[in-house]
Structures are given as structure tokens and as C-alpha cells.
N, C-alpha and C positions, 0 to 999 in steps of 0.2 A: 072768723073770730079774731084772728090776728092779722093785721095789715101792716104793722110796723113793729119790728123787733130791734131793740137797742142792745148791742153787745158792748159792755164796758170791759176793756182789756188792758192789761199791763204787760202782756207778753210772757207771763209766767206759765208754768206747767198747768197750774190750776185754771188759769184763764184760757189756755188752749183747749182744755177739756170742755169748758163752758162755751167756747166758740163752736165746737163740734155740735154740742147740744142745741145751741141757738140756731145754727144753720139748718139742722134737722127740723127744728120747730118751724122756722120760717119756710122751709121747703114744703112742708105739709100743708101750709096755708097760702103758699105763693106770696108771702109777705116780703116787704122791702126790709133789708137788713141795714141798720146803721151801726157802724163800728166806731167807737170813741176811745181815744187814748188821751189821758190827762197828764201833762207834765206838772208834777206836784210843786207848786210855788214855795211851799214850806221847805221841801228838800233843797230846792235851789237856793233859797235865802240862807239856809244853814251851811252852805258851802263857802269855804274861804274865798275872799274876793279875787285872788289871783287865778283861781281855776273855775270860778262860777260860770263864765261864758262857755268854756269848754264842756263843763258838766251839763249845762242846759242843752247844748247842742247834742251831746251824747244821749241825753234822755229823749230828745226829739227824734234822733236816729233810731233808737230802740222802739219808739212809738211807730215810726214808719215801718219797721220790720214786723211789729205786732199787727198792724193794719194790713200789711201785705199777706200775712198768714190768714187773716179773716177772708180777704178777697180770694186767695188761692183755695181755701177750704170750701168756700161757697161755689167756686168754679168747678172743683173736683166732685161736688155732690152728684151722685149718680142719677138723681131725679131732681134736677135743679128747679123745675117749675118756672115761674116767671119772676122770681125774686131778683132784686138788684142789690148791689152793695154800695152804700154811701159811707165814706170815711171822713173822720175829722180828728184833728189834734187841737186840744185846748190847753190853756195854762191856768192854774189856780188851785183851789182846794178840790181834790178829786170828788168828794161827796157832793159838794155844791154844784160843781160843773156837770156831773153825771145827772143829777136831778134836774138842773136847769135845761140841759140838752134834751132830756126825756120830755119835759114840759113843752119845749119848743117844737118838737116833732110830734107831740101827742102820742107817745109810744104806747103800744098795747101791752108790752112787756119789756122789762129790763133784765138782761141775763148777765151774770157775773160769776167769777170763780169765788170760792170761799177763802182762799189764801193766795196772796200775791207775792210780790217781790220781798216783802218784809217777813215772809215765812212764818216760823213758829211763834213770833211775837204776837200774832193775832189769835193764837190758840185755836179754838174750834171754828170761829168765824172771824175772818180778817176784819180789821177795823174799818176799812173802806166798805166792804160788803155789808157789815153790820150797820154802818151809818146810812148806806143807801136803803137798806131794808126799813130802817126806822124813819127816814125822812121822805122817801119817794111817795108821790101821790099815785104812782102807777104800780101794777103788780111786779114783783121782783122774783126771779127764779135764780137761786144760788145753786151752783154746781160744785159739789164736793170733789176735792182731789183724792184719788184713791190712794190707799196706804202704800202700795208698791210703786206709785208714781212720785213718791217723795224724793226719789233720787234724780228727778228731772224728766222722767218719762211720763207722758200723759197717757 
């Protein structure tokens, strides 16, 4: 049923929980895992000119860490099956980039956390997760962050 699972991650605690759920889902179907981190061009553009390049580089570094977490989680899966992990970093509007990437790989499911780096500002469903749910042409699985994980533990 699932051959390709896209994990949209920002490295947050909510995303880490979503990664674990997505890796489990992919493992059950021996699906290929695609992990995507999007450097938000809006955040970059809002940064003062004198630190913009450093900020963008820091976001890309965080993206690399988030994608490494996905790869390590898939590798640590006790029943890994045949799934592989493909990683990518894109820059742009996260909602548009996630939906476009899902279209490009013909994802069977998109998995994302409900709250990301912007935390409580998204209230019940983070703005990126909500946007993906509304705009994606593929099924979206949102994974809620547990209450006791609010302090950074997944």
C-alpha cells in the first residue's frame, strides 16, 4: 500500500516523534523514506542583512542534523525491511516545497509533526502542518507532540 513515505522535518521534538512514526510505517511496507527539510526563505528574508548569510547557513546545518536523525532512526529500526532513506534540503516556502516534493516523488503519504520550531504560535496544529494538510494532493499523517514532550523530549 505504501511504497514512498515523505517525512517533512524541521528537527523539532514534534518532528522527531513524527519521524519515528513514519519510519515505523515505512518499515511495515518496506517503503522508501524521503526526508525533507525546508529552509524557510521567509525567515531568511526577515533576517538583518549583516547576519542573513550566517543565519541561512545555520538553518541548513540544522537541516542536516534533522536529516541525520531520520537516517539514524531508520537504521536503528529493529525490523528495517528493505526501505531506504533519501534526504533533501530545499529553500522556499515550506508548505509549497513540501507539496511540490511530494508531487515530484509521487508520495503515498506525507508525515509531519503538528508543532515545529515556532511552538505554541501554531496552537493545535502548526501553520506548516495545517497548510500541508490543506494543500497536499497526497494523504497527510500528522503526529501530535505529547504533552510531557513539550519540554523538548519526544
